[in-house]
N, C-alpha and C positions, 0 to 999 in steps of 0.2 A: 248637516253637522256631523262631525266626527263623534263617534261614541266614546265616552270615556271608559277607561278600564281600571278597575281597582283590584290590586293584588293583596290579599290578606296575608299577613306574616304568619308562618307556622313555626311550631316548636322545632328546635334543631334536631331532635331525635325523631320527628315524624317525616320520614323520607318518602312516604307514599305520594304526598302532593307536591314534591320538590319539583321546581321548574327545570325543564331540560336545558342543558348547555348548548346554545345555539352554535357555538363555535365548533362543536364536534358533530353537528347534524349533518345528515346525508345531503340536505339541500345545499349547504355551504361548500361541501366537497365538490359537488358538480358545477357550482358557480365558479370556483377556483379553476377546475379543470377547464371550463369553457373559456375563461379569461386567458389561461396559459395557450390554449389552442388559437384563440383570436390573435394574440400578440405574436405568437411564433410564425403564424401564417399570414401577417399582416401585408407583407410585400407582395405575396401572391394574390391576395384579395384586392390590393390596389392596382395590380397590373392587369386584372380581368377587364375593368372598364377601359383602361388605356389600349389594350389589345383590341377591344370591340370598336373603339373609335378609329384606330389605324386601320383595321380590316374594312370598315365602311368606307374610308377615305381611298384606300387602294382599289376597292371594288368599282369606283367611278372613273379609273384611268382606262383610256382606250388604247388601242395598239398604236395610233399616231402619236399619243403622249410618250409611250415607251420609245418609239423611234426618235422622237425629238430629244429625249434624255440621252440616248446613245450618241446622237450628233454632238451634243453639248460636251459630252465626256472626250470625245475625239478632238474637239477644238481646244480642250484644256488637258491634253496629254501630258504636258510637263507637270501640271499640278497633280494629276492622278499618279504619275510616276513617283514623284517626291512624297506624297502621302503614303504610297505603297511601301517605299524604302523605309520610311519612318516606322511604319507600323512592323515591318520585318525586324528592324534594329531594336525597337522597344520589346518586341515579343523575345528575341535572342537574349537581350539583356536580363529580362526577367527570369528566363529559364536557367541562365548561367549563374545568377546571383541568389537564387532561392535555396534555402537549406536542403541538404541532401535527406532523403527519407531513410529512416533507421528501422529495420525489421528485426524481429525476434523469431529466429528460426525455430528454436526449442530450448527447453531448460530441463534440468534434472535435479532432484533432491536426494540427498544421501539418507538411506534407511539402515541404521545399524542392525547387526545380527542379534538375534534373540538372547544370546549370552550377555549382552550389554544392557538388557532391560532391567529397570530399577522400580520396584514397587514402593509405595510410601513406607511399608513395613521395613524393607530391605534398607531404604534410605536411613530410617531411624536406627536400625541395628548396626549399620556401618558406622554411623556417627558416633554411637555409644561406644563401639569397639575401638574407635580412634584413640580414645582416652585423653583427649585434649579439651573436651567441652565440659563446663560445669553442669550440674543437674538442672540448674535454672535455665541455662542456655539450650540444653537438650529439650526442656519442656517448651521454650520459646520457639524453637525450630519446629517442633511438632505442631503448635498452634498455627504457625505460618503455613506449614504444609497442608493442613486441614482446610485452610481458607484460600489456598492459592489457585484452585481451579484446575490443577494437574491431575491427571489420571494415573492408572496403574502401570502404564506401559511406556513411560519415558525412559531415556537412555542416559547412561554415564560411561565415561571410558574406563577401561580395564584397570588402569593404574589407581583410580579413585575406589573402584569396587573391591580391590583387593584387601586382605587382612594380614598384616597392616597395609595401609595405602603406600604407594611408591611414586609420588610425584617428583619426577626428575626430567631433565631436558631430552634424554633418549625417548622417554614415554610421551613426552609432549610432541615430539616430532613424529613418533610413530602414529599418534592420533591424528595430527594434521595430514600426513600422508595418506592415512586411510580414508579420511573424509574427502580430501580433495581429489584424489586419484580415482576413487570410486565414483564420485559424481561426474568427473570429467569423461571417464571411460564410458559411462552410460550415455552421456550427451553426444560424444563423438559416434557412437553406435546408432543413436537415434537419427542424427543429421546426416551421416555419411561424409562429413567434412573431414579432410586430413589434417593432422596436426601441423604439418609444414605450410598449410594455407593460412593459418591464423597469423595476422600481422600485428594485433594489439592484444595485450593482456593486462588485465587489472584485477589485483587480488586485494581483499580487505579482510582483516583480522585485528580486532581492536587491541587485545591484551597480549598476544603472543607474537613477538617480533624477533625472530632469531636471526642469526648471521651464519651462513647465507640465508637470504630472505625466502619467504614462502613462494614468491614469483620465481626465484632462482631455482627452487626445488622442482616446480612444475616445467620450466625451461629444460632443465637438465634431464628429467624423467621422460618427457615426450619428444626430446631433441628437436625442439622448436627452432626456427630459423635464426641466424645470427643477427639480423637487422630488426628483430621483432621490437616494438615499442612496449616496454615493460614497466608496470607501476605497482608499488606495494604500499597500501594505505593502512595505517595503524593508528590506535588511539582515538577513533572517531565514534566509538559506541555503536549502538543498535542501528542507527540510521545510515551507517556507512554503505550499506548495500545500494541504496539509491544514489549516494554520492558517487559509487563506482559507475552505476549506469549513466549518470549525468556526464562524468569524465569520459566514458567510452563514447557517448554520443557526440561530445565536442571533437573528440579525436577523429571519428568517423566523417566529420564534416570537412576535414582537411586532408583526408588520406582516401582517395577514391577506390573503389573495388577492393574493399578490405573486410575481413572478418575480426570481430573483437570478442574475446573470451573474458567473462567476468566471473569471478569465483568469490563467494561470500560465505564466511564461516566464523565460529568462535572457538577457541581452545579452552578446555575445561581443565585439563591435567594440572598445569602449573598455576591455575587461578582458583583452586579449591582452597578456601579458608579454614584454617584450624585454630584460629584464636577465638576470643570471647567478646569481641566488639559486636554488638548486636546489629548495628547497621551494616557491618560487613558480612554478616551471616545471611543477609537477605539473598544474595547471589547464589548461595548453596541451595537454597530452597527452590529457586525459580529457573536458574539456567540449566540447560540440557545440552547434550551432544547432537550436532547436526550441521548441515552445510548445503550449498547449492551452487550449480554451474550454469551459466547463461550464455547463449551464442548470439551475438548480434551481426548484422550485416547491413552494408549500404548499397549492395548490388541490386539493381533493379530487377534483374532476372530471378532474384530469389524471393520476390514478393508472392509468387504463386505457391510456393512450398512453405512460406513462413506462417506462424501462428498469429502474430500480433505485429501491429505498427506502433512505434513510440511516438505519441502525439506531443506530450508535453512533460517537462521536468522543472520542478520548483524546489529551490533550496532556501531554508530559513535558519538563521543562527541568532539566538537571543542569549545574552549573558546570564550565567548563573554560578552560584558558588559550588565548591566541591561537596557540599552536604545535600545536594538535590540527588536523590536516587529514584528509581523507578517506584519503590515502595518504602515507606517508613512506618514506624510503629508508635502508636500513642498509648500512654499509660493512664488509666483511670482508676481512681480508688472509689469503690462503692461498698460501704458498710464493712470496712476492714478487709475487703477482698480486692485483689488486683486483677484487672481484666485488660488483656492485651488485644487490641483490635487492629485490623489491617486497613489502612486507608492512604489515599494520596496525601502527601504534605501540602500545606497551604502554599508554601514557598514554590514547590514544584508545580502545583497547578497553575499559580499565577504565571510562572515563566513558560509552562507548556502551553497555557491558554494564549498568551501573547504571540508565541511562536506559531501556533496553529492559526490564530486570527490574521497574522501577517501572510501566512501561506495561502489562506483562503482569499484574502484580498488580492493577491497576485493572480492566483489561479481562477478565480471566479469569472472575471471578464472573458477568460479564454474558453471557458466550458459551459457556463450557465446560459440558458435561453433568455432571450431579451425580456421576457415577462418577469422573470426573477430579478434581472438586473434593474428593471424599472421599479419594482417594489423596494429593493435595497436601496436605490438611489433616492426615492421619495421619503422613505423612513429616515435616511441620513440628513436629507435637507430639513425635514421637520424637526429633528433633534438639534441640529447644529444651528440652523438659521432661525428657526421660529421658537426655539427652546421648548419644544413640546415634550411633556414628560411621558414618553412612550418607550417601550422596550426596543432594543436594536432588532432589526429584522434578521432572522437567520434564513439564508437562502435554503431552498429544498434541493439538495444535491442529488436526490433520487430521480430528479428530471434530467440531470446530466449524465448520471452513471447507472448501469445496471448492476454492477458488482463492486464491493468494497473489500479491500485487503488492509486491515489495520494491524500494525505491529503488535503481536501477542506478547506484549512485555509483562502483563500481569492482569488479573481480573479487574482491578480498580481502574486501570487505564481503558480497558474496553468498556466498562460500565460508563465512564465519564464521556467517552466519544459517542457511545450509543444514544446517551441522553442529550448532549449538545447538538449533534447532527440529526437528532430525531430519526434514527435508523430503526428498522424492524428487526426481529429475531432472525428472519431469513437473511437479511443482509449481514448480521453479525455472526451467523452460523460458521463460516469458514474460519474466522479468527478465533472463536471460542473452541471450536473442535481442534484447531491446531495447538492451542494452548493445552487443552486436556490431553491430547495424544502424544504430542512431542515436547511439551514445555516451551520455555522462552528459548529459542535457538538463535537468538540475537538477530543479526542482519539477514539471515536466511529465511526467517519465519514467514516473510511475505511471499515466498515462493512456495512453501508448503500450503499456504492459504489459496493460492492460485491453482495449485494442483488439486486441492480439495474441490474447488468449483468445477474443474474440468472433470474429475472423476465422477462428480454428481450429474454430469451431462447438462449443465447450466450454461455453458459457453456457446453462444450463437454468433453467426457471422454478423459483424457490425456492433456487437455489444461493447461498452466501454468499461473499463475497469480503473478504479482509482486506488493506488498504493499509498499508504500513509505510513511513514516511519518516524518514531521518536527515539531520540538518543541523547547522550550526555553532551554537555556543552552550553546552552541547550539547543538541540537541533530538532527541527521538523521539516522532513523532505517529502516531496510528492512525486509520483510518476503516473502518468495517464496512458493507457494502452487501448488500442481498438483491435478487436478480433477480426482477422482477415478471412476466417472461415469457421464453420461450425465444428466444434471439437468432438470427435466421437470417442467416448470413454473406453469402449471395447478395443481401440487400437492404441491406447496409451499405456506407457509403462510409468507408473508413479508410485510413491510410497503409500498411497491409499487404496490402490486398485484392489488388492486382496481382501480388504475389510471394509470398503466404503458403504456396503449394505448394512453394517452395524452402526452407522452414523445417521443423523445426529443423535446424541445421548443426552440425558438430563444430568447437568452438573449442579449438585446441591451447594448451597452457601457454605456449608460445613461438612466435610466428609471425614469422620473420624478415622484415625490409625488404629488398626486392630492390635491389641496387645499380644505378645508372643507367649 
């Protein structure tokens, strides 16, 4: 007879006798790891007995049996020839119709000169000297800045840092040229590819769309060939960088033996806000100067010298109104005091959550191991068919990816993704340190994050990286890369390489601005 177990209730404040949480126990951890190993290797485990049976059967064959088999094949020469031709035809059709592999030769991120560096104190000083902000909104910006997660070494363009500021078309073009040309020069130097060899150019900048276009500026500056396929994407927000990668990937499928140059950036000069609408002041506090250039190839001979192979791209677009920003601010009254806190808006989180869920639903079956897919499917059937009141199962994407690059749009965005995807501090480190060191550089932030992982010596051959970008619209886009070689940070030139030993750093929830 089984023994009965009686558990006496204890006072809530008596934590000495509190029962352990079995869900967090070590035993359950190893049970789950064993389950994943069993399911992931189920095919091999099933093949072992089949191979044993086949081996035992073939061991009984004699030389006379093999001679008789050869005679049978000779008598059926027509059938053998037809089968061989069919196999050759199907193999040729498969290799001709399969998608071309896309390789990332290298990428570069623009690092401004030290004269463009803007501390929190300089930011507040320049904002006050501008003379266009009310005292209340200056205090508002200071509170946002103190909670933003940005450090003391982010960058702003010269036109914004001047006293008085000089935001004009000439200065905006100057900023664009500096960012784009510096990143492209470094990239061409890294890869050794000549500008004339580039057949596809994709440039994305959300808010600055001059005439002639940014892509035309690059073509004229580098004297690119006349038949180049040129695309200039605007108004697509912070997720446009991965939209550009997806577009370049589609173009490389139909243009063999081509190089594609992708340039992602945002322009600050003409988009600095001097009004007093608080929702518009958010961008002043978060967005900073930056950009990246990426070189893709579909040439099979480039595989040996490429860093990564593009495995998947997923694009998701969910409708949202114009009031959905990366961050909004709630006002709460507490005993005649007004406290302004930074948080994601409920509307934004609902739309972003739906976009991310759709993105995960599409990407999950492509990357997750079968063990996770079975758990997700079983939970879905239990909830939808049997109406079981259980929480939706969130797949463990750490089993599919070694590295995560999440758009550094703001601290609240990173906090929510860390919580919902159950990521560790190690996984979130590239995103948080990018936000701290460079701020929100819009569509290029993902590449600063990837450069961080490389500079830390984390990237090993075969490692998979998931880039997740959020942007206005509302968009959630993904790209999956697989490392083709182990990256040696000592041989890399990146924006982190001179200071990577100083990271990671602790980023407090609130970091006060020192008064002058």
